Structure formats: C-alpha cells, structure tokens
N, C-alpha and C positions, 0 to 999 in steps of 0.2 A: 736074518742073523742066525747062525747056528747055534745049537744048543750049548756046546762047550764054551763059546764065547759069551753067551747070555749069563752062564752059570758063573764064569770067572768075573764078569762085571757086577752081578749080585753080590758074590762074595766080597769083592773089593769095596762096594758101596757099603756093606754091612761092617767090614773091618775098619774102614776109615770113619765111620760114624755118621756118613752122609744119609744113610738109610734110616737112622734114628731122626735127623733132622727132618727129613721128608715126612716122616709119620707124626712128628710134633706139629709141622705145619699145617698137616691134614686136620689135626685135632683143632687147632686153633679155628680153621676156616670151618669145620663143622659146628663150632660153638658160635660162629658168627662174630667173630673179632675180625677187625681190619688188621692183616698181618702181612709183613714183608720178611723175606728170608736174606741172608747174607748183606745186612746193611753195614755201614761203615761209620766210625767215629774217629776223631782225631786224639791219639794219645799224647797229653801234654807233657809226660814224663819223657817219652822217647821221641817226641817231635815227628811222629809218622802216622799215617792213617792205618787203621787196622779194622779186621772185620769183626762184627758181632752177628752170632747165627740168626736170631730172630728178634723183631720188634712188633709188637702188637698192641692194638688199644681198643677200648669201647668208649662210648660217649653217651651222656645223658643231657638233654637241654629241654627248657621249657620257659615259655613266657606267662608269668603269673597275672592274675586278675588285677593286682596293684601296679602293673606295668613293669616290674622287675624281671630282667631275663637272666637266667641261670644256666651256666654251661660248665659240665664236669667232664674231664678226660681221666681215663685210668689206663696206665700204660705199663705192660711188661716187657722187660729188656732181658733177653734170655741167652745164656750160653748152653749148648746141649753137648753133654758128655757120655760116651758109652763105654762100660767096662765088663769084662768077663769076672772080674774080682769084686768083691763086695766093698762098699764104702760103710765104714762104721762111724756113726756119729756119737760122740761123747756128749752126754747131757749135762749142762752146766748146773752146779750146785752152789754157786755164789749167792750171797744174799741179795745182790743187786738184781740178779735175775728172778727173784721172787716178785718182783714188779713187773708184771707181766703186760706192760704196755707197749703197744706198737702204734705210735700216732705221729707226733710232730718230728721225730727223729727220720721220718722217710724224706724222699725228695720230692718237695711240693712247692708249686708256685701258685698263688692266689691273688686276686683282686677284688676289693670290696666284700669281702666276707662279712655277713650280718655279726654283730656283736654278741648276741644272745643266741647261742647254739649248743648242743650237745655234741658238737662235731668231734672232740677229742675222743669220747666214748664210742661214737659211730665209726670212727677209723679204726680203733683199737679192737673193739669187741669181735668183729669179724675177719680181724687178721689170722694167719696161721698160728702165730703165737697165742693169740687169744682163744682160739677153738681147741689148740692142742694142750695148753696150759704149761709149756715148757720151751726151753731153747737149747740149741746146740752149742757147744763151745769150740769143738775143733772136730776134723774128720781124720781117721786113719784109712787109708787104702789098702784093703786086705791083700797080704801075700807079697807087697811090694819089695823089692830089693831096697834096704836101707839107703844106698847110694843113688838110687832112681830118683829123678825129680818127681815132685807132687804134681797132681793134675787139678785137684780141686781148688788150691790156693790160686793159681793165675786164672782159673775159670771164674772165681768170685771177684778177683780184681778186675778182669775185664768187663764183667757184668756191671760192676759199679762205675767204671770210668765211662762205659757207654751210657749209662743211665745218666750220669753227670752231664754228659754232652748233650742228651736228648733235653734234659731239663733246661739247660741254657739256650737250646735252640728254640724251645717252646716258652720261655720266658719273655716278657715284654720289657722294653727299656723304660726307665722312670718317666720320660717324657709321654711315652704312649699310655703309660697308667693315669698320669695326670689329665690327659684329654679324655680318658674314658667316663662315660656317664656313670654317676653314682647308682644308676638302676641296673647296671650291667655286673653280674657277679660271675667270676671265672675261677676254676680251680684245675690245676694240672698235676696229677699224681703219678710218680714213676716207682716202679718196684723192680729192683734187680732180682733175677731168677737164674738159678741153674737146674736145668731139666736132665735128669739122669736116668739113662737106660742101662739098668742093672739091679742088683740086690742092694738094698739100703736096710741098715741095721742099727739100732740104737744099743748104747752100752752105758749102764749105770751101775753104781755100787749099791747093794743092799745095806740094810743096817747091820748085819753080820759081817760086812765086808766081801761078800761075794759078788762077782760080775754077772749081772743080769742082761741077758741079750733078747731083743726081740726085732722081728722084721718090721719095718715101717714103710709108710708111703711118701712121707714128707718130713721136712725138719725146718724149723726156723732158726737164723742165726743173727746174733748181734755181732757183726763182723767189723774188725779193725784194721783200717788202712789209712795211711797218711804219707804224703811227700810234699815236696816244694810247690807243687801245683795242685795238689788235692788235700785240701785242709780241712775237711768235714771230719775226718778221723773215724768216725763210727757209722755204719750202714746196716740197715735191716735188710738181710738177704734171705730168700726162701730157697729151699732145695726140694724139688719134687720129681718123684719118678714118672717116667714116661706113661707108664700104665695107670697113673693116677692124675694125669694132666687134666683130663675132662673134669673130674670132680674140683679141682683147684681152680680152674677157670669159672665154674659155677659159683664157687666161694667167692671168687673176685668179683663176679658180677653182682652177688648179693651184697658184697661189701660196697661197691660204687652205689647201689641203690640205698643203702642206709646213709651214706656220706650225703648223698644228693637230698634226699628226704630231710636230713638235719638241717642243710642249708636252706632248703625250700620253708621250712618251718620258722627258722629264723627270720628269713626274708619277709614272711607274711606277718610276723609279729613286729617287725621292725617299722617304725613310722617315719623314720628319717628319710 
C-alpha cells in the first residue's frame, strides 16, 4: 500500500469515527471484558434492524458452601461518538436529582435474589452518579448550527433501545424461571453507555448567577424516552470520554464485585 492511500484511509477512519470505535474496542479487550463490535438490535419503533457500536460484559460466578450458585453478568451497550466540537453537559439542579440513587431504575433481570441484602446500596454507591454526586440534564453540542440535527440524543436513544433488546434476549421466560432451582441465583445488569471521543465540559450556575465551566471525563444522566413500544420512560445512561474509558471499566468491575458480594452475603445468611 502506498503512503498516500494509507494516509487517506487513516484520515477517513478518523473522520467517520471508526478509528474511535477501534480504540474503544481495544480498551475493552485490554481490560479483559468479553466484547463485540457492530452488534445489531431490532428497533421496535421503526421495525428494522440497526447496528450498535459495542456490546461488552464481565461475569462473576461462584458455588457457595451451602450449595447455592450465584451468577452475575454486567453488560455495557455503547454508542461511540467523535466530535471536534465540545459537548457541554448541563448539570441538573432539580430537587429530584438530589436523590443520587442509581439502582433499580437500571435494566435488570434477576432470579431468586435473597430477601435480605444491601443490594440497592451496592448497585448505587459505585455507580457514576454515586461517585460524582451529580447528574446531567441535557447536552449542548458546541458551535453547532441551530438547524443542524443533534448527535447526542439519537446516540442516547440507540444505546437505550439496544440495551432493552439485550435485556430481553437475556431474560428467561416465566416457565424457565419456575423450573429453576431455588439454589440458583442469577442477575443480568445492562447499562446504556455513550463513549465520546472529544472534549466534554460541564456547565452550572453559581450562586451569583455566573456560568461555571469545567472540563470533565464523564457524566451520568437520567434520560427520558418513551414510545408505543418502549414504555420504561426513564433510563440511567452514562457518557464517558474515550480517554477515561479504562477508569470507567475499572469502576464498573468494582461495582459488579460489590453487587456480587452483597448477593453472596444474603445467600449465605438465607436459610430458605
């Protein structure tokens, strides 16, 4: 391959965002997540199959001394976006968002969870909103023409729809659940994610009304989407810079460990 063609291909990959996807996939692989690129999901609103950039998961499983078996999956379903212009995240200031809980509003399928656990706390404390202490309410794409379509909103919607599709594919029918041994505990957790290759900035008002801007690595959102086919209405979505993805994956792994250990403690103390 001659140098001119090579440079043109590299520039095209960078311009179209495929280079960002390749780098994100490498980060997942280096962190030892089981990852696939360009997966597909069925969009119920449009009745067509669409692509999602990345699906990746980690798993923990153990058979306890009392014979109970625990299996937990933690999956990230991600859209990757690249932009030369910054994305500005508006921090939410509503009273509802002072309740910084990120637990059962997530996409979760479970079977035979023990009754006595600290699972809600374990799910929430090591979430992105739990560690940062705030949520984003919206995104402004810097320097975008007012008439140009947004990129962040459809990326959020795609990640949520693909996550719903994955949750359905990994949930068991009621008949299968009924046949499952009471000694078998199962949890499948799905988190919609947008990986952003660019500059991410938070914006908030100070007490004297000035706008405070700070460059950030990530932002959690309580995202609203509803249609005839998607009735959940609210989703917990994370946005993470590509350069901070490795740290986010480590946080997610630590979160899975906390969830697993909470279930394990409950299973060991449950005599049923």
